[in-house]
C-alpha positions in Angstrom: 0.0 0.0 0.0 1.0 3.7 -0.7 0.6 5.1 2.5 3.4 7.5 3.5 4.6 8.4 6.9 6.7 11.1 6.1 5.9 14.0 4.0 8.0 17.1 2.5 6.8 20.5 0.7 9.0 22.2 -1.9 8.1 25.3 -3.9 9.4 27.1 -6.9 8.5 29.3 -9.6 9.0 29.2 -13.4 8.2 31.5 -16.4 5.9 30.7 -19.1 7.1 31.3 -22.8 4.9 34.4 -22.7 6.8 35.6 -19.8 4.2 35.0 -17.1 5.8 34.1 -13.8 4.0 31.3 -11.7 4.7 30.4 -8.2 3.8 26.9 -6.9 4.4 24.3 -4.3 4.1 20.3 -4.2 3.9 17.8 -1.3 5.3 14.4 -1.7 5.3 11.4 0.7 7.6 8.8 1.6 7.0 5.4 3.7 10.9 5.4 4.5 12.1 8.9 6.0 11.9 12.5 5.6 15.1 12.4 3.5 13.1 10.6 0.9 10.2 12.7 0.9 12.5 15.8 0.4 14.1 14.2 -2.7 10.7 13.3 -4.2 9.4 16.8 -3.6 12.4 18.5 -5.1 12.3 16.3 -8.2 8.3 17.0 -8.5 8.8 20.8 -8.5 11.8 20.7 -11.1 9.6 18.6 -13.5 6.7 20.8 -13.0 8.9 23.9 -13.6 10.3 22.4 -16.7 6.7 21.8 -18.0 5.7 25.3 -17.4 8.8 26.6 -19.1 7.8 24.5 -22.3 4.5 26.3 -22.3 2.6 22.8 -21.4 0.4 24.2 -18.7 0.4 23.7 -15.1 -0.7 20.2 -14.2 -4.1 19.7 -12.4 -3.7 20.7 -8.9 -5.2 17.1 -7.9 -5.3 14.2 -10.3 -7.1 11.5 -8.7 -5.3 8.4 -8.2 -2.0 9.6 -9.7 0.2 9.6 -6.5 -0.1 8.7 -2.7 -2.9 10.8 -1.0 -2.1 13.3 1.4 -3.9 11.7 4.4 -3.1 11.5 7.9 -2.6 7.8 9.1 -4.6 7.4 12.1 -4.1 3.8 12.9 -2.3 0.9 11.2 -3.5 -2.4 11.7 -1.5 -5.5 12.4 -0.5 -7.5 9.4 1.9 -7.2 6.6 5.2 -5.6 7.0 6.6 -2.1 8.5 7.2 -0.9 5.1 4.0 -2.3 3.7 1.0 -2.9 6.2 -1.9 -5.1 5.4 -4.4 -2.2 6.4 -4.7 1.3 7.5 -7.1 3.9 8.8 -6.4 7.2 7.2 -8.3 10.5 7.3 -9.3 11.8 3.9 -9.2 15.2 2.4 -12.7 16.2 3.8 -12.0 14.7 7.0 -13.9 11.3 7.0 -12.1 8.1 8.2 -11.1 5.7 5.5 -10.1 2.0 5.6 -7.5 1.1 3.2 -6.8 -2.6 2.8 -3.8 -4.3 0.8 -5.7 -7.7 0.2 -9.3 -7.6 1.4 -11.3 -6.6 -1.7 -13.9 -3.7 -1.4 -15.8 -2.5 -4.5 -17.7 0.6 -4.6 -20.6 0.8 -7.1 -22.3 4.3 -7.8 -26.2 4.2 -8.0 -28.3 6.7 -9.8 -30.4 8.6 -7.1 -33.9 7.5 -7.0 -36.2 10.3 -8.6 -39.1 11.6 -6.1 -42.2 9.6 -6.3 -44.8 11.3 -8.6 -47.2 13.4 -6.6 -51.0 13.3 -7.1 -52.5 15.3 -9.9 -53.1 18.8 -8.6 -56.7 18.7 -10.0 -57.3 15.5 -7.8 -55.8 17.2 -5.0 -58.2 20.3 -5.4 -61.1 17.8 -5.5 -59.8 16.1 -2.3 -59.7 19.1 -0.3 -63.3 20.2 -1.4 -64.8 17.0 -0.5 -62.7 16.5 2.6 -61.7 13.0 1.6 -60.3 11.0 -1.3 -62.2 12.3 -4.5 -61.3 9.1 -6.4 -62.8 6.8 -3.7 -65.9 8.6 -3.7 -66.7 7.9 -7.3 -68.4 4.6 -8.6 -65.7 2.3 -10.0 -67.5 2.6 -13.3 -66.5 6.3 -13.4 -63.0 6.2 -12.1 -61.3 5.5 -15.4 -63.5 8.2 -17.0 -62.2 10.7 -14.5 -58.9 9.9 -14.6 -58.8 10.4 -18.2 -59.9 14.0 -17.8 -57.9 14.8 -14.4 -55.1 12.5 -14.9 -53.9 9.8 -12.8 -54.4 10.3 -8.9 -51.3 8.9 -8.1 -48.2 6.9 -9.6 -46.3 3.9 -8.2 -42.9 4.7 -6.8 -40.2 3.9 -9.0 -37.9 0.9 -8.6 -35.0 1.0 -6.7 -32.2 2.1 -8.7 -29.7 -0.5 -6.9 -31.8 -3.5 -8.6 -29.7 -3.5 -11.7 -26.3 -3.6 -10.1 -27.6 -6.3 -7.5 -28.9 -8.3 -10.4 -25.5 -8.0 -12.1 -23.7 -9.2 -8.9 -26.1 -12.2 -8.4 -25.5 -13.2 -11.8 -21.8 -13.1 -11.2 -22.1 -15.2 -8.0 -24.3 -17.5 -9.7 -21.4 -18.5 -12.2 -19.0 -18.7 -9.2 -20.5 -20.6 -6.4 -17.2 -20.5 -4.3 -17.3 -16.8 -3.9 -18.7 -15.1 -1.0 -19.8 -11.3 -1.0 -21.1 -9.0 1.8 -23.6 -6.5 0.0 -24.0 -3.0 1.7 -26.1 0.0 0.8 -24.2 3.4 0.9 -25.9 6.9 0.6 -25.1 7.0 -3.0 -24.5 3.5 -4.1 -23.6 0.0 -3.1 -20.4 -1.4 -1.5 -19.5 -5.2 -2.1 -17.1 -6.7 0.3 -15.5 -10.0 -0.9 -14.5 -12.3 1.8 -14.0 -15.8 0.4 -10.2 -14.9 -0.7 -7.7 -12.2 -0.8 -6.9 -10.2 -3.8 -4.3 -7.7 -5.1 -5.6 -4.2 -6.3 -2.8 -4.1 -9.0 -3.5 -7.4 -10.5 -5.7 -7.8 -13.5 -8.4 -10.1 -11.9 -9.2 -7.4 -9.6 -9.6 -4.9 -12.1 -11.5 -7.3 -14.3 -14.0 -7.8 -11.5 -14.4 -4.2 -10.5 -15.2 -3.3 -14.1 -17.5 -6.3 -14.6 -19.4 -5.5 -11.6 -19.9 -1.6 -12.5 -17.4 -0.2 -10.1 -16.9 3.6 -10.1 -14.1 4.2 -12.8 -12.6 6.7 -10.4 -12.4 4.3 -7.7 -10.8 1.6 -10.0 -8.0 3.8 -10.7 -7.3 5.0 -7.3 -7.2 1.2 -6.0 -4.6 0.3 -8.8 -2.5 3.8 -8.1 -2.5 3.4 -4.4 -2.1 -0.3 -4.3 -5.0 -0.9 -1.9 -8.7 -1.2 -1.7 -10.7 1.7 0.0 -13.9 1.8 2.0 -15.1 5.2 3.8 -16.0 4.6 7.4 -17.5 7.5 8.5 -20.1 10.2 6.9 -19.2 13.0 4.7 -19.2 16.1 6.7 -21.6 18.1 4.9 -24.2 15.2 5.3 -24.1 15.6 9.0 -24.4 19.2 8.9 -20.5 19.9 9.3 -18.3 22.5 7.3 -15.2 21.0 5.5 -12.0 20.9 7.6 -10.1 23.9 8.4 -6.7 22.6 7.5 -5.2 20.1 5.2 -2.7 17.4 6.0 0.4 17.7 6.4 -0.4 20.5 8.8 1.8 23.6 8.2 1.6 25.1 11.7 0.5 24.0 15.3 -2.6 26.3 14.9 -3.6 24.4 12.0 -3.4 21.0 13.8 -5.0 22.5 16.7 -7.9 23.7 14.5 -8.2 20.3 12.9 -8.2 18.4 16.3 -11.0 20.6 17.3 -12.9 20.1 14.0 -12.6 16.4 14.5 -14.1 16.3 17.8 -17.3 18.2 16.4 -17.3 16.0 13.5 -17.1 12.9 15.9 -20.2 14.2 17.7 -22.2 15.2 14.5 -21.5 11.7 13.2 -23.1 9.8 16.1 -26.4 9.5 14.6 -25.5 8.4 11.0 -24.0 5.3 9.4 -22.1 5.2 6.5 -23.0 1.6 5.3 -26.0 -0.8 5.8 -25.6 -4.4 5.5 -28.4 -5.7 2.9 -27.3 -9.3 2.6 -24.5 -12.0 2.0 -24.3 -14.0 -1.3 -22.5 -17.0 -2.3 -21.6 -20.5 -0.8 -17.8 -19.7 -0.2 -16.3 -19.7 3.3 -15.1 -16.7 4.7 -11.2 -16.2 4.7 -9.6 -15.9 8.0 -7.7 -13.0 7.1 -10.7 -11.0 5.9 -12.7 -11.7 9.1 -11.0 -8.9 11.3 -11.5 -6.3 8.7 -15.2 -7.5 8.2 -15.7 -6.7 11.9 -13.9 -3.4 11.7 -15.6 -2.2 8.9 -19.1 -2.9 10.1 -18.4 -1.6 13.7 -17.1 2.0 12.2 -19.8 2.1 9.5 -22.5 1.2 11.9 -23.7 -1.3 9.3 -26.2 -3.1 11.4 -27.6 0.1 13.2 -30.4 1.1 10.9 -29.4 4.7 11.3 -29.7 7.1 8.2 -27.1 6.9 5.7 -24.6 9.9 5.2 
């Protein structure tokens, strides 16, 4: 997993072919030591300066998944090696806790939001108010169809669950692979699959094939490959629990920044208490749970409050 312990900031400036002067800085991280982080940061600013001088433009401020994420390591879990742990909990750029797993396979699938259920016709609503009861029920059965033809339908059935399509795709996949075992979760805006019968590598072709076949978010697929880990958000997005974004970005550039962040974290934790970030829906497949997957299943379900029935955020 690409989970740096040490970070370094380097800054520079460069002039475009048109004479415009640009000042910029970058952060780079290392798992080994600060010296390596320093060297990586210096190399990065030199390459970016050369790019600007050639007139190629400044790279995107943040290209999703092209380098280790600037996330504070909250906890490293037992397993793996000192240079490459099996799992770690980090805090992402908007303050949520994220589980990073080197071998336990999480798949995030986005789902289109459910459109609101159609409301009764405004003419029927007016009739209901005038009568003080359901206008449609007050009509003889023989006249209801005629009235709907004039006033429009009095109501419409709610649309189907948009997660139905992804779930049917997953069930088809499992039916053809009876040795698999997958825990299915609902998230605020999609689905999460936790594959538990075996361990996988986020950089090998099999994992990428599975994620694409099951409709994983393309950005998630790219990030897993680049970070060499599968990721699962454990706590709510702050704006969904009435919180503002964090006041500072890791690595913190001053003690004041870190202090402000710690205060924000305490308020965020309190605001998150009445919400879950995943809800267990079902478990599919006939395979047995791999013993090395079991600890992360428990940790994930505890931190996401997967069995609490709380609103998803």
